[in-house]
VMD Tcl script that draws the C-alpha trace (Angstrom):
set ca {
  {85.94 141.64 110.34}
  {82.99 140.91 107.64}
  {79.90 140.91 109.65}
  {78.43 137.39 109.41}
  {75.76 135.71 107.56}
  {72.60 134.26 109.44}
  {69.79 132.25 107.53}
  {66.81 131.80 109.32}
  {63.72 129.73 108.49}
  {60.64 128.86 109.61}
  {57.27 128.65 108.02}
  {55.80 130.99 110.94}
  {55.83 134.83 110.21}
  {55.99 135.96 113.81}
  {58.97 133.36 114.27}
  {60.86 134.72 111.74}
  {59.86 138.38 112.64}
  {61.21 137.35 116.60}
  {64.32 136.09 114.82}
  {65.26 138.58 112.57}
  {64.53 141.53 115.33}
  {66.92 139.52 117.77}
  {69.84 138.59 115.57}
  {70.12 142.15 112.76}
  {72.16 143.98 115.57}
  {75.09 141.57 115.32}
  {74.55 139.44 112.08}
  {73.23 139.69 108.14}
  {70.25 138.23 108.57}
  {67.85 136.37 105.68}
  {64.40 134.75 106.26}
  {63.04 131.84 104.32}
  {59.64 130.69 104.98}
  {59.14 127.67 103.38}
  {61.94 124.50 102.44}
  {62.86 125.30 99.07}
  {63.74 129.41 99.77}
  {65.88 128.10 102.16}
  {67.71 126.21 99.63}
  {67.49 128.73 96.89}
  {68.84 131.55 99.94}
  {71.71 129.67 100.83}
  {73.16 129.41 97.95}
  {73.10 132.97 97.25}
  {76.37 134.75 98.00}
  {78.00 135.23 100.41}
  {76.86 131.86 101.61}
  {75.54 131.89 104.91}
  {77.84 131.16 107.94}
  {75.07 129.41 109.82}
  {71.15 128.36 109.78}
  {68.73 128.46 111.90}
  {66.11 125.56 110.39}
  {62.54 124.85 111.84}
  {62.02 121.55 111.52}
  {57.96 121.36 111.19}
  {57.09 123.10 107.67}
  {54.48 121.74 104.82}
  {55.73 120.91 101.94}
  {59.86 119.87 102.65}
  {60.55 119.58 106.22}
  {63.44 120.78 107.94}
  {64.79 117.23 108.48}
  {64.88 117.14 103.97}
  {66.11 120.75 103.64}
  {69.17 119.14 106.03}
  {69.55 116.02 103.68}
  {69.55 118.22 100.63}
  {72.47 120.79 102.13}
  {74.23 117.74 103.73}
  {73.75 116.59 99.12}
  {75.46 120.18 98.41}
  {79.55 119.95 98.47}
  {79.65 124.06 98.94}
  {76.73 124.19 101.51}
  {77.55 120.51 103.46}
  {79.92 122.53 105.78}
  {77.65 125.18 106.92}
  {76.31 124.55 110.65}
  {72.51 124.15 111.40}
  {70.69 124.79 114.54}
  {67.63 123.28 114.31}
  {64.60 125.09 116.25}
  {61.37 123.52 116.75}
  {58.40 122.58 119.22}
  {59.25 118.85 119.09}
  {61.29 118.30 122.52}
  {60.89 114.19 121.80}
  {64.43 112.68 122.40}
  {64.38 110.78 119.23}
  {63.56 113.76 117.50}
  {66.85 115.42 118.56}
  {68.83 111.92 117.74}
  {67.47 112.24 114.16}
  {68.63 115.48 114.05}
  {72.11 115.26 115.07}
  {73.05 112.06 113.17}
  {71.46 113.96 109.92}
  {74.22 116.61 110.66}
  {72.75 119.35 112.90}
  {75.39 120.77 115.06}
  {72.15 122.01 117.82}
  {69.19 121.50 118.80}
  {67.00 124.51 120.34}
  {63.45 123.92 121.35}
  {60.75 126.64 121.67}
  {59.60 128.56 122.62}
  {63.07 130.44 122.25}
  {64.60 132.15 124.66}
  {66.79 135.15 123.37}
  {69.57 134.71 125.58}
  {70.49 131.09 124.83}
  {69.65 131.71 120.75}
  {72.33 134.28 121.26}
  {74.61 132.23 122.79}
  {74.18 129.07 121.38}
  {74.32 131.48 117.50}
  {77.60 133.26 119.06}
  {79.47 129.69 119.81}
  {78.71 128.10 116.68}
  {79.75 131.22 114.50}
  {82.73 131.20 116.59}
  {83.72 127.27 116.18}
  {82.66 127.35 112.41}
  {85.53 130.30 112.41}
  {87.91 128.72 114.19}
  {87.04 125.13 111.51}
  {87.55 127.61 108.48}
  {90.96 129.33 110.24}
  {92.20 125.20 110.72}
  {91.26 124.44 106.83}
  {93.27 127.57 105.55}
  {96.63 126.41 107.63}
  {95.81 123.00 106.72}
  {95.25 123.54 103.21}
  {98.25 126.23 102.70}
  {100.93 123.88 104.97}
  {99.34 120.72 102.56}
  {100.22 123.32 99.48}
  {103.95 123.96 101.15}
  {104.57 120.30 101.61}
  {103.55 119.52 98.29}
  {106.31 122.37 97.17}
  {108.82 121.25 99.55}
  {108.10 117.80 98.05}
  {108.16 118.47 94.06}
  {111.67 120.39 95.19}
  {112.85 117.33 96.80}
  {112.13 115.05 93.70}
  {113.35 117.30 91.40}
  {116.98 117.66 94.17}
  {116.43 114.15 94.15}
  {116.17 113.66 90.13}
  {118.70 116.21 89.40}
  {121.01 114.53 91.82}
  {120.63 111.19 90.49}
  {121.06 112.31 86.94}
  {124.33 114.17 87.78}
  {125.67 110.87 89.54}
  {124.97 108.83 86.56}
  {126.80 111.52 84.43}
  {129.85 111.30 86.60}
  {130.34 107.54 85.42}
  {129.04 108.59 81.59}
  {131.37 111.22 81.74}
  {134.36 108.73 82.11}
  {133.04 106.95 79.04}
  {132.14 109.37 76.74}
  {131.30 107.11 73.75}
  {127.75 106.51 75.83}
  {125.69 109.32 74.74}
  {121.94 109.09 75.47}
  {122.24 105.49 77.03}
  {121.20 106.77 80.50}
  {117.99 108.35 79.34}
  {117.16 105.23 76.53}
  {117.22 103.16 79.43}
  {115.71 104.78 81.58}
  {113.06 104.55 79.29}
  {113.34 101.50 78.37}
  {113.02 100.22 82.14}
  {109.93 102.30 82.97}
  {108.57 100.95 79.71}
  {109.29 97.32 80.34}
  {108.84 97.40 84.02}
  {105.13 99.18 83.31}
  {104.43 96.18 80.88}
  {105.65 93.27 83.61}
  {103.60 95.17 87.03}
  {100.43 93.81 84.37}
  {102.11 90.38 83.95}
  {100.39 87.82 86.74}
  {103.93 86.56 87.70}
  {105.41 90.40 88.57}
  {102.21 92.10 89.59}
  {102.66 91.39 93.72}
  {106.04 93.09 93.16}
  {105.06 96.15 91.14}
  {103.07 98.57 92.49}
  {102.94 101.95 90.85}
  {105.47 102.96 93.34}
  {107.96 100.14 92.83}
  {107.48 101.19 88.76}
  {108.48 104.77 89.47}
  {111.30 103.80 91.85}
  {112.60 100.99 89.74}
  {112.87 103.54 86.47}
  {114.08 106.22 89.10}
  {116.82 103.90 90.02}
  {118.11 102.98 86.87}
  {120.60 105.78 86.02}
  {122.64 104.39 88.72}
  {123.23 101.22 87.31}
  {126.95 102.21 85.65}
  {128.07 104.05 88.76}
  {130.38 102.07 89.65}
  {132.56 103.08 86.68}
  {133.80 106.12 88.28}
  {136.13 103.42 90.26}
  {137.24 101.95 86.83}
  {140.84 103.25 86.10}
  {140.96 104.54 82.21}
  {143.10 102.24 81.25}
  {140.52 99.60 81.15}
  {137.32 101.65 80.97}
  {138.05 103.75 77.86}
  {140.59 100.90 75.90}
  {139.68 100.85 72.26}
  {140.22 97.25 71.96}
  {140.03 94.01 73.70}
  {140.13 93.27 76.86}
  {142.78 91.08 78.49}
  {141.06 88.58 80.79}
  {142.70 90.92 84.21}
  {141.27 93.68 82.58}
  {138.11 92.01 82.06}
  {138.28 90.94 85.69}
  {138.75 94.90 86.94}
  {135.98 96.15 85.06}
  {133.48 93.24 85.94}
  {134.19 95.10 89.55}
  {132.10 98.10 88.19}
  {128.95 96.75 89.62}
  {130.18 95.86 93.12}
  {131.81 99.46 93.27}
  {128.60 100.88 92.43}
  {126.28 98.80 95.00}
  {128.80 99.40 98.08}
  {128.79 103.43 97.20}
  {125.27 103.14 96.90}
  {125.32 100.80 100.32}
  {127.15 103.46 102.00}
  {124.91 106.31 101.17}
  {121.71 103.99 102.56}
  {123.78 103.50 105.82}
  {123.59 107.42 106.46}
  {119.83 107.32 106.27}
  {117.48 107.18 109.42}
  {115.42 104.65 108.37}
  {115.34 102.13 104.90}
  {114.72 104.07 101.59}
  {112.91 101.85 99.07}
  {114.65 104.00 96.17}
  {118.17 103.14 97.05}
  {117.02 99.40 97.77}
  {116.70 99.27 94.37}
  {119.32 101.44 93.07}
  {121.75 99.07 95.29}
  {119.90 96.14 93.09}
  {120.01 97.14 90.12}
  {123.99 98.70 90.55}
  {125.08 95.40 91.62}
  {123.03 92.61 89.63}
  {122.17 93.80 86.25}
  {125.00 91.69 84.49}
  {123.87 89.07 86.48}
  {122.41 86.22 84.11}
  {119.50 83.75 83.77}
  {120.94 80.61 83.65}
  {124.28 82.40 86.44}
  {126.70 82.80 84.01}
  {126.57 86.49 85.26}
  {128.27 88.41 87.55}
  {129.30 89.86 90.05}
  {127.49 86.95 92.25}
  {126.81 84.35 89.92}
  {122.56 84.60 90.96}
  {120.58 82.71 88.75}
  {117.08 82.85 87.69}
  {114.31 84.28 90.52}
  {117.43 84.80 92.85}
  {118.63 87.85 90.62}
  {116.80 90.75 92.42}
  {113.60 91.61 89.87}
  {114.70 95.42 89.22}
  {118.30 93.74 88.23}
  {116.58 91.59 85.35}
  {114.48 94.28 84.40}
  {117.77 96.48 83.96}
  {119.53 93.47 82.31}
  {117.34 93.47 79.51}
  {117.44 97.40 78.81}
  {120.97 97.75 79.48}
  {122.19 94.89 76.52}
  {119.48 95.96 74.17}
  {120.85 99.65 74.03}
  {124.33 98.69 73.77}
  {123.52 95.89 70.96}
  {122.24 99.20 69.21}
  {124.72 101.29 70.17}
  {128.05 102.00 68.46}
  {131.49 101.75 70.26}
  {134.99 102.26 69.72}
  {135.65 98.58 69.73}
  {131.96 97.52 67.13}
  {129.49 98.71 65.46}
  {126.32 98.91 65.72}
  {123.58 96.50 65.16}
  {120.31 97.22 63.34}
  {117.06 97.05 65.27}
  {115.41 93.85 63.52}
  {119.17 92.30 64.41}
  {119.08 93.19 68.36}
  {115.91 91.80 68.34}
  {116.76 88.66 66.76}
  {119.60 88.38 69.42}
  {117.74 89.02 72.46}
  {115.07 86.89 71.05}
  {118.03 83.91 71.56}
  {118.79 84.95 74.84}
  {115.60 83.98 76.55}
  {116.16 81.17 79.67}
  {119.75 81.91 79.04}
  {120.76 85.82 79.59}
  {117.45 87.21 80.42}
  {114.44 86.29 82.29}
  {111.95 84.17 79.61}
  {109.02 85.97 80.90}
  {110.55 89.80 80.91}
  {111.89 89.14 77.51}
  {108.92 88.53 75.79}
  {107.12 91.72 77.41}
  {110.01 93.16 75.90}
  {109.24 91.43 72.57}
  {105.83 91.92 72.48}
  {106.24 95.90 73.40}
  {109.43 95.86 70.66}
  {107.89 98.92 68.67}
  {107.74 100.81 71.89}
  {111.50 100.31 72.56}
  {112.47 100.94 69.24}
  {110.48 104.84 69.14}
  {112.37 105.30 72.62}
  {115.57 104.49 70.41}
  {114.82 106.82 67.58}
  {113.60 109.41 70.07}
  {117.14 109.76 71.70}
  {119.58 108.91 69.24}
  {123.92 109.37 69.77}
  {124.05 110.40 66.38}
  {122.55 110.80 63.34}
  {124.52 108.45 62.25}
  {122.43 105.02 60.45}
  {123.20 101.64 62.71}
  {124.89 99.30 60.42}
  {124.82 95.64 60.32}
  {127.54 93.46 61.85}
  {128.61 90.00 61.82}
  {128.98 88.50 65.36}
  {127.49 85.69 66.62}
  {124.62 86.13 69.02}
  {126.65 85.03 72.15}
  {129.16 87.35 71.12}
  {127.27 89.96 70.53}
  {126.05 89.36 74.21}
  {129.20 89.18 75.40}
  {130.49 92.61 74.11}
  {127.43 94.45 75.09}
  {127.58 93.30 78.67}
  {130.50 95.35 79.40}
}
mol new
graphics top color blue
foreach p $ca { graphics top sphere $p radius 0.5 }
foreach p [lrange $ca 0 end-1] q [lrange $ca 1 end] { graphics top cylinder $p $q radius 0.2 }
display resetview
């Protein structure tokens, strides 16, 4: 083991000599005859493992030296033992309050000094080992958390892609809508109406849950899901069940957990309620207004906007300007009016997301449809 280093500080040369001779056989010793010199030697590598510090010194007292040590991050954990002729209880209490680990009164007794020094060096060694273990554990926990988050993200995307493979025309819809949701949720977190619900964790979890909004489509028959033309009333009823199917699947996963998981709660809300309308005309539960979970209201804006600007077998894509006009007409109808306004205020950001993640290089084409009809088509 590397020999431990002790810094002794005393303005009396005789005391320095006595302590130096006592300790030099077991430890590497540095000696300082003033507070200023002590601070210089304390900074040298290797740092001292322990400091024996006299209190009554001219220029800078031991108390002042200790305060300087405590104010220096790399030195504040070095144990300091005061050595002094002052033996009043108040003096000892002051030293301990400043951060000293022990207090030895003069005249110094060799056996006492050696015993105290050894005890505090062993304590420091134990603390250092514990800190190393803690740092190692924290690093391992951090690694495992990152690994778990990666696994979670991959699983979420795999599940989302499972639904997407049933409908191969949706392209980058999952990626775009997740980015839209994240951008809109961040904006909403600064709005006085929503700030109380949207802390930093909630913003991240709602965005993470967004790719699962259409997971229930895995339960829709191909003859309905992939039909190139307009759905019949019966087929439309079947299509609408995807919201409940997705939420039920997430609920079953949630039931397998030992305690509530906030992410799964958001995912369930998004899957079940992203087709609800602010005016109560949506599905599957016909919720209206604030009865619709906030995560689902955010998803609704992102989902409809992306559907409007995307080409499908049953419709052409709207231009970004046309989509904006249609969206703007639906405040208080399809969408939460405050969320819609936040979307419109940040419209350039959402357009940039759409441009960065296109389905194909084909430009968007204009189509002549009324806003309600376009919204109805987009809301499948």
